[in-house]
N, C-alpha and C positions, 0 to 999 in steps of 0.2 A: 569853565558853563552853568549855566544858569538853567538848563532842561535837558534831558538825555535824549542824545539823538534818535529819529524814528527810521527803524529797518523793516523791512516787509519780508523777512528772510530768515532763516536760522542756520547755521554754521556749526557744524560737531567736528572738532580737529579729534582724530582716534589716533593713538598709536599702533605701532608694527612692530612684533616681537615674533622672535626667532626662536624658538625656546626649543623646537624639536630638533634642531641641528644640534644639540649640544646635551652629548650626557652627561648623567648626573647634574645638572643645573638646574639649582631651584630657581621655580617658576613665582613665587612668591613675590609682591609688588612690595616695596619701602621705600624708603629713602633715597635709595640708590639706582639713576635711571638705568633701564634695562632694556628698554627698547631701542631700535637700529632704523626706524624710519617713522613718518606718521603720513594720515591723508585728512583732507579736508573735505567735506560732504556738506554741500547747502541745498535748500529745500525751504519751503514753506513754510513745514511744521518741525516739531523736534525730531518728531518720528520717523518723517521721510528723510531727516540729515541724516540720523545715526544708521538707519537702515541702507542707505547710501555710502555712508564711509563704512560700515562694514565692509560691502561687495567690494570698495576698493582698494580694502587690504590684502584682495589677491588670495586670500589662504584658503578657496576652495566653499566660501557663506554666501550663500544668497541671499542673508541679512539676518536677523537675530533671531526667527522661527523658521520652522518648513527647510531646511536643510536636507543634504543629502543622511546628515545624522548629527543630532544633538545631544549636548549633554542628556544626561540621565542619571539619576542614582536617588536613594531615598532619602527619608527625613534624613537623618543621619549623617550621612552626606553632603546633604544641600544647606547644611547648618555648619559645618564644616567648611564648606565651601566662602558658604558668606561671610564667616569670622575670621575666615586668611586667606583674601583676596589673591588671584593670579590675573592672569590676562586671558581667562573664559568667566570673570565673576560678570559680566552682565547677563552671562545664558545663564550662570545659576541664579540670576533674579530672576529668570523668563520662568526656568525650571519651576523654580518656587512657587509664583504664581502658578502654575498647572496644576501643583500638588494641593495647590488651595491654600498655601500661608496668606498670612493677611499684611498689608501695608505696613503696618505696625510693629510687626517681628519683623519683618524684613530689613527697616530700617535699624532695627532694636542690633539687628546682626551685625551688619553691614555698615552702619554709618551712612547710608546712601541716603541723598533727602527725600522724603515722600513725594516730593514735584516728579523727579526721575521717574521712580519707583510706578508709580500712578502713568508715565507716559509708556512707561514698558508692557504696565498691563494692558495698555490701549491694544499693542502689536499681540499681544499674546490673544487677547479677545477676538479681534480680529482675524486672525489665523486661524481659532476653532472654528470661527463662522463662514472663514473662507471654503472649509470643510463638508460643510452643512449646506453651501449656501445662503446661511442668513449675512454674511458679507455682501454686499455689492461690490463689482470690480473698479468702479469709481474709487468708491471709499477707500478700498484698499490700495491702490494706486495712489491716493492720497496721502496714506501713509507709509508709503516708501516700500509697498512691497513689488518684486520682481513678476514678469511673466512665469519667469523658472519657480517661484516660492506659491503664484498662484495656481501653476498648471500641477504643481504636486499636492497642493490640498486638493485639485481635483479629479486626480489621478486623469490628467491628459498631458498633451505636449506645450513646449514654452511656444512654440508656431502656431499651435490653435491659438492659444490664449491674446497674441496678439495682432493674429488675424482678426480676430472677435474684437478685439478692442477700436484695434482700425476703423471697422464695420460700424462700431457705435459713436465713430469719434473723439473716441480717449485717447488720446495723443499729448506726449509732454509739450511743454510750453516755452521759448525760449525768453529766459528774463535776463536783463541786464541788474549785474552787482552794483548797486550805488555807491559810488566812492566820496558824494558830498552828503551822506545822512539825511538826505530829505530834503537839504535846504534849498535846493537849488536843481533845475533839471540836472542829470546826469546821463548825460551819450556818453557809454564805453561802449568797446568793444571785449569787455570782460563780463562773460557770459556764463547761463547755470539752465539745464533743464528742470521742470518740476508741472508737476499736476494739480499744483495748487494755483491755477491762472484761466483765465478765458481768452486769451488775444495774448499774442506775439511780441515781446519789444522793441523788435526791431524788424524790419522786411526781408524776405529769405530773397538770396544772391540771384541776381536775374542772368546772373552766365554762368555757364558751367565750365569758368577756365579753375575754380577754385580746387585745390587741393586740400584735403584731410591727414594730418599728421598725427601718427597714434604715438603719446609719451610711453614711459615707462612706469608710469605709478608711481608707489611708496618707496624707498631705499629700502632695502631690506638685504640681506647675504645673498650675491650676487650678481644684485642690480643695485646702482649706486652713481655715482656724479658724473661717472664715463658715460653712461646711456642719456645724459641730461645733456653731457656735450655733444654729444650724436644729433640728440633730438633740436638743438640748440644750429649746430653749423649746418642739420638739412633745411631748416628753414630759411637761412638764409641764402642757400645754395640757391633753392628752387626760388626765392621770392626774386632774387633777382634775374630770373627768364620773363618777369613778368606776372605771377602766378599770385593770386590771392590765397595766403596761408589762414586755413583755419587748425589749432593745436589742440588737441583735448591731452588734457593729464589730469591730475586731479593731488599731485605734491606741495604742500606751498613750501617745501625748503629749496625749490629750484628755482633755475632761472630762467626755462622753458614755461614757467606759470607766472612770469612778467606778464603783462599783458600789452604793452609795448612793444613785446618782442615781434608782433604775428598781425593781421589783419583781424581776426577772434580768436579768442580764448575759452575754451570750453573748459570752466573747470567741473569733468564730469566724471561719471566712474568710466572705467577701459572693460567694458564689459559690452558680448555681442549688440545685446540687446536698445543699451545706450550709442553703440556709434551707427546704429540702424535707424536710430529716432535722429540722427544727426545728419548722415546720409541721407534721409527723406527730407529733411530741411535745406540742406546745403546743394543737393542733387549736385555731387563734385563729380571734375574730371577726374579722379579717380583719389585710393587709400596709399598713402606711404605706412609702410608697417615693418620697415628694417630698422630703426631705431628705437624701435622701444624694446629693448632687449626680446626677452624669453615670452613677456606677457602680451606684447604688441604680435609675434611671430602667431603664437595662440592662436589669435583672431583671422588668421587670413583666410584660414582654408573654410570658416564661416562666412564670412564677411563674400570671400566670391562664390559660395553654391548661393548665397541671395542678392546677386547683381551688383556687388561693388567691386568696380574694376581696380585691381592691386598693381598699380605702377611699380618696375621693377623686375624683379625676378616673377614670375607665375606661380599663382597659388599651387598648381601641382608639382611641382619643379621644386616648391621650398619642402612640402609632403616626401616626395621622394627621399629628400637630405636629411628630415627629421625624423622619420618612419625608418629605424633602425632597421628592418628586414630588408624592405628594398634596398637601403643604401648599401650595406653589405653585398648585396645580391649583383650590384651597378659595379660595384669594388672588384666584385670577382671576373664580370664580364670585359673590364679594364685591365684585368692582370696586371691588378695592383695588391701590392703586399699589404695584409690585415694582418692581426691576432686572430686563429680561428673560434669561429662564431656558427652558433644555432641559434635561430627565434623558437622562441616558447611556446612547445605545442602540449607539454602533459610534464608531471613531476616526474617519470620513468624514464623522458624522454633526457631531459634536463640530468640527473643522475649520471645516465648512461655515456652521455657527453663529457660530465665533468669527471669521469671516471676515464674515459679514452685521452682528454687533452692534460689532465693530472692537473690537482686543485696546484694553486688558489685560481678562480674565476671570480671575473666579475660579474656582478647583475645589473644592466643598462635600461631602464623604462626609456621611453619616446618622449620628446615634446616636455622636458623637465629644465627648472631652471639651476644653477649652482649645484649637480650634482644629488638634487632632491631622490633619494631612495636608491640611490648609487650606492653597491658595496660590496666588497670585496669578500669571496665566500671562502673559508681555508679548509673545511669541513662538511663532511654529505650532514653532518647533523642538521648544517644551520641553513642548507637550500632552501628550503622547503619554506621557511619562516620570511625568508628575503627576498624570495619572489613575489610572495604574498603580498609584502608591501610593496614592492615597486610593481604587480598590476592593479593594486588597490590605488597608489599614485595616478595611475597613466588608465585608467580599465579600456579607454577608446582607442588606442594604439598597443603598438608588438612591445614584448620586452626581449632583450637580446642577452643571449648569455657567452661570455667570450673570453676567450686564455687569458688570467692576468699575468703579465711578460714583468718577471722581477728581474733589475739591477739595469733597466733602460733611464734613458734619457727622453723628456720630452719635448715637444719643439710645437710652436705656433705659427702660420703664417698668416696676415694680416694682409688684404688687399681689396682692390676694385677689381669687376671685371664688365664690360660693355655686352656681355654675349659670346663674344669670340677671342677679344683682346683682354687678356691678362696685365694689371700692373700689379706687382706683387709687394707691398709697401716694404716688408721687413719680414724677415726668418728671424723669430725671436726666441731662445733657447730656454728651459726652466732650467735655473742652478740645483732643484730641488730634483731627488728620483723621481720617476711616474710614480704612482700612489698618492701625490701628493694632488689636492685638485687644482687648477690652471689659476682659480682665482688667492688660493693661499700660497702658492709658490712664489720665490721670487725669481725675475726675468730678468737675462739681458738681451743687449743688445748693442755689438753684434755678437752669432754664435761665439762662445765661447771654448766647446771643447769638441766642436763638431769640423771634420777634416772635409776638404774639399771636394771629393769625390759623393760625401753624402751629401752637404751644401749642394751639391748639381743635382744627385737625383730626388731633394725634395721640392725643388724649383720643376723638375722636368713632369713629377706628379701633378703640382699644383696645377702647372700650365694645359696637362690633358683633363684633370677631373674636373675644374672648375667648370670651363667652356660645357660639358655633357651636362651639366644641371642647366644648362639657358642661363648662368648667373647675370644679371645685370643690376649691379649694384654692390654693395659691401662684403666681403664674406670675409669669413676665417677658417682656415683648416688645420686640424692637428695631427699629430705627428707621435709613433713612440720610435726612438730609436736604440735597437736594441743591435750589438755587435756590429753597428757602424750602417745596419742599414734599417732606413724607415720604415715604418709600418702606419698606415694610415688608421686613424681612432673614428672620427667624426668629421662633418661638413656644416660650419652654422652659415646660414645665407640670410646674415644680418649682421650689424654694425657690432664687435665684439666690445669687451670690457678695458682690451689693452692698446685698441684702436686711438685713443688719447695721444697713450704714452708713444706708440710709434708714431704719429703725425710730426710730433712735437719735435723728437729728435730728428726726424727724417729732415722736418719744414718742409712738408708735405700733406698737405691737409686731405685724406682720408674721403672724409666725408664731404667733404667741396666737389670733391670728383666722381663720387657715387652720384650727386645731386645730377652731376650732369651726364652718367650713364643713366641715369633712370628715366630721364629727359631724353634719349634717342642718341646721346654723344657720343663719341669715340673715347677711350682714356689711351692713355701711352703705355706700350709695354715696356718695360721698366724694374729697376729693385731687381731680387734675387740672387743667386747665388754671386753674380761681378758684382751690384752692391754690397753685400754683406758683410765687408769687411770696411765700417767706417772708422773714419778717425775720431769721433765722439763716440764715447761709450755711455749706454745708459742704465741703470740698475732699476728695477722697480719692485717693492717691496711689500707686505701686506700687514695691515695695521688691523692688531686685535683687540679684544675688547673682553678678556677672559678675567679683568679684573672686576670688572660690574657681573660678572654670570658665576654668584657665588655656586660651587661645586662643580666649576665647568673642565673639564679635563683639556690643557693645552694639547694633546699628541694630534698631528694634522692626520687626514685620509682623504679619502676619493668625496668625501661630501664638503664643501664648499663652508669655509667657519669665520674668515675672515671680515668685519665690517670698514674698513679702507684702504687705501694705498697711499703711498708716497713712492714718487720717481724723483731721481737725481741722477744728474750729466758731471760728466766728467771727459779727462783727456787719458784715462785708462781704466781698467775693470776696478782698482783697488781705489782708485780717488771718485771716482761713482760711487762703491759699495760704501764706502766708510762715511759720506755724507745721507746716504740714503739709510742707512740702517740707525744712523744719530738721528733722521728726522722721525722717524716710527718710535722712537724712545729708546733705544738703545743705549746703557753707557760705554763708550769704549775705552776701560782703563788700561793707565801704561802703569801701574801696578799690582798687585793684590796677591788673592788665592782663587783659584778655580777649583771645585769641586767636579769629580769628574765620575758617572756611575755608568758604564758601556754593557749592555746585555749580548752575548752572543761573539763567540771567539772570530767572526770573519769581521766581524763591526771594530774588534779592539785591535786585529794586524791591521784593519785600513786605517783609523786614527792614530796609531801609536806615531806617525812622523810627526803627527801636529802636536800631539802631548811634548811628543819630545820639542819643537819648535816654540812650544809654549813654554817649557822648563828655561829653555835657551832665553827667552825674554826677561826671565827673572820670577815668572811668576811662580808662585809656591801650587803646589797640585794636591790635593785630598782625593781618594779614593776611595769607593766601598770594597768589602774584604777581596772579591773574588777578581774585582779590577786591578786594585793595589796590587795581589800577589802576581799578575800578569804583569803588567807595565813596570811593576819594579825589578823583575827579574830579566826585562831588557833596555830600562832606559835608567833606574835610578833615582834616587831622592822620589819616592811617591809615598805621604802619610796616610797612614790609615784610618779612616772613620766608620761609626758603627750605627747602623739602620734608625730609623725615626721608631719603627716597632721596638727596637732595644734601648730603653729609656735606659737603662741601669748599667748599658757599657759606655765607658767615655772612651774617646770624645764623641759626641752624636753630633746628628746632621742637625737637629733639631734645637739645639743652644750653638752651634755656627752659623744657623739661619739668622734666628731671632737675637744673636748676637753681634751681626753685622760682620761677620770673621770670612765672609764668601764672596767674590766683587760677580761671580758668575759662573752657572752651572751646563756641564758639557752631559746631556742626560738620552742616553739613545735606546730604547725598546730593544729587545733582540731582534725584533721585526717590526719594523714601525708601523704597519697597516695592524700585523697578524695581533701585536699587543693590545691596537684599539677595539679591533670588532671580536676576538677571540677570549680574553682573559687580563684583566687589566691586574696588575701587580699592586698592590694596594701600597706596599713603600713607595716604589717608583710613583705612584700619583702621588701620596702626600709630600715629596718634596718638589715637584712640578706646583703642585697647587697653592702649598707654603712659601714658593720662592715666588709667585705668581703675585700673590697679597702681599708679598712683603718688598714687590718692585725691584728681583733680582735678575736677570737678564736668565734665562732659561733655553739653550740653544738641544731642540731633540731631534734634528737630521743630522746623520755626515758630514754632507754637504752646507750646511749651513755652519756647522763646527767649523770647518775647514776653510770656509771664505771667515768669517769673524776673524780664528787666529793670525789667518794672512794679511786680514785688513790691519789688525795690531802692529804686526810686522812692520805694514808698508808706511804707517804712520810713524815709527821710528825715526826712519829719516826723509820723510816726504809731510808737507802739507796741502791737503784740500784745496782747490782751485775756485775759484770763483770770478764767473762772466757772464755776461749779459744774454738772454736767450734770444738769439734772432727770428724774426716773423716766420711766419710760410714763405715758401717761394711761391709767385705767382704761378699758377697753371700752364702746361703748355700750350699751344696752339692747337695741338691736332687733341687734347683732353680737354678744350672748351668750344671748339666747333661741331656744327650739325647737332644742337641740342635737342632737336625735334620740332613739332611743330611750337610750343611756347617759345624757343629760341629762335625759330624762322620768324614769330611776328618783331623778334629784336627787343634786344633791352634798350633801354637808353643810355647815352654815352657816361651818362653820372652812376648807372649801374656799372659799367665796369670791373670787376676785381681784380683788376690789374692797374689801376688807377691810384694816383699818391690818396684821392680823396675819396675813394670807396668807402661805403658805409665798414665800419671797424670788424673784423675778424677775431676772435677771442683766442690767444696761444693756451 
């Protein structure tokens, strides 16, 4: 090109990090990618787009400054932070400016260009002006300040700021993103909102037939492409009814932010303030919040309180399920088993409850994603600190303390309800025992170890609990199975991260069915225990990024740590498992040497047949002293190796790892969750960390070790299958009839999802 393109907007792409999920992880940024997602803020100034992008990250920030809690430190701490950047580097630049540090000094320490430092200075100066009323509201909004930031500076409420600016005519304008660099007129449905304009680029919709769908925001631990799949399928499902779809999302990695997916794409924040701005412009028929994960779900009560109609399950019913105290009380009224529980009312009562039911107990905040601040507590000394963390994360909602049931299985049920009838997509069993977050656990369909009576009880509970909450749309119900008896853990009235997996295996698009239910259609009762014994087996396996996160321990717990997943199907359990393990990077060796370190006599007794089977396959077995002594006396032919902390003793584990003499490692802590949250044994941690850095598979749960060895055994006499995936089956007649007012207006013949030439739906 002979000249630069002309653009009237600024785009800020901001990474999303999740360091808080990983104990011991090194937060410093460098040449190794550590972010797990990203957002894209669009505005008319750099300051506006930067502050928008920070809110889009969904990490509790209202912007660069004027947050509930901003970084703080003396001059020494500031200089140290600027010289060794981590995920909070821009906040440290703002802190340096507040402390009076010059632009030149900040540039010398951080190597951030002076232009950016001066833009950050504009934000800091304006925030200080807001507190003294020296910055006018219109200028603050053009610099990207949210109503919450302005309210915090003025000591008032965000709703009061919103009312004031609307009275003064200070409202954001809808602008089109120019896909033609201003060389030709670009009429697109690719939109953003800004205070840097005087008029809207498009006319407000004239009908009230539009539906606003909230996406899931940035990829992060707990929310990834599964929710994008749900969002896109919901768009297509509702669009077939004739509705105009206005989609809100801020993640440039997703299919849902392709502007040809929907009628109008708002590349915008998923915050209460911005969704209300969009609702003011769109005047929609309603909003759909059930496919955007916990981010969208958390906005439901606020939107409903401010007059936005929630399509699908009502906001008050969602709150009854998300509020752990009310949910547990409802289960008690239904006489459904659940682990003993108590709402947190004070430390004395919490200690008394924990002593009465016995440790361990689990602390569970409400309205959180991926088990955030959820902790297993093993002793009285830790109870106060974990409860403090949970109440800080979820200050407006109750925290519940429950008995943590050891030696249990976990089960998910994904399905759709129309308010009365329940369609069970699948009963999904976790291969790992309870104590590993559902997002980190391997999952299988059909259930692997559950008996018919247990499956029937799970189905009966599902069909009684879900209608009690008037669910109209997708749901996910979670159980613990202890001694064959199911206990309910929680109900998520939204699409779950396992729903794409279930839909693909069963060939039933649950989100398409949910779209029908949301618009008043009826669903077909089906699935459940009767359909649990499928001919095709599916295994979903998590993908972790421990290699990129220096120092992170790979032992799993109740807070999710995986950054992705893979699912594979097969004619049998081990056929699917072998493919799934390979898909996420495990090497399935035909020969070699295994290192075995198992804590606790119960674990050793349990895994002894597995180790014997491994020896029978011809693998050499090495073990640390106590494990070698235990196994050697029972199965024989077990070599002894010495700890990393004893480098003078040979053979040493460290030498064998670096010499590539070990094919894989079975490393089982004495109690998987206990070691994670009570006291990390340094030698065990060093083995896991070094093996991870060297790309050597490490199996840290008994279930994974048993499954891995069984898969190796299966591969000795079998080969994995390769078959084409079949497309989704058409919805039954009773699942698409009566779609409600939009459906009664009649979709055109070309919109019929059962026609061969209908719009494509993704597999």
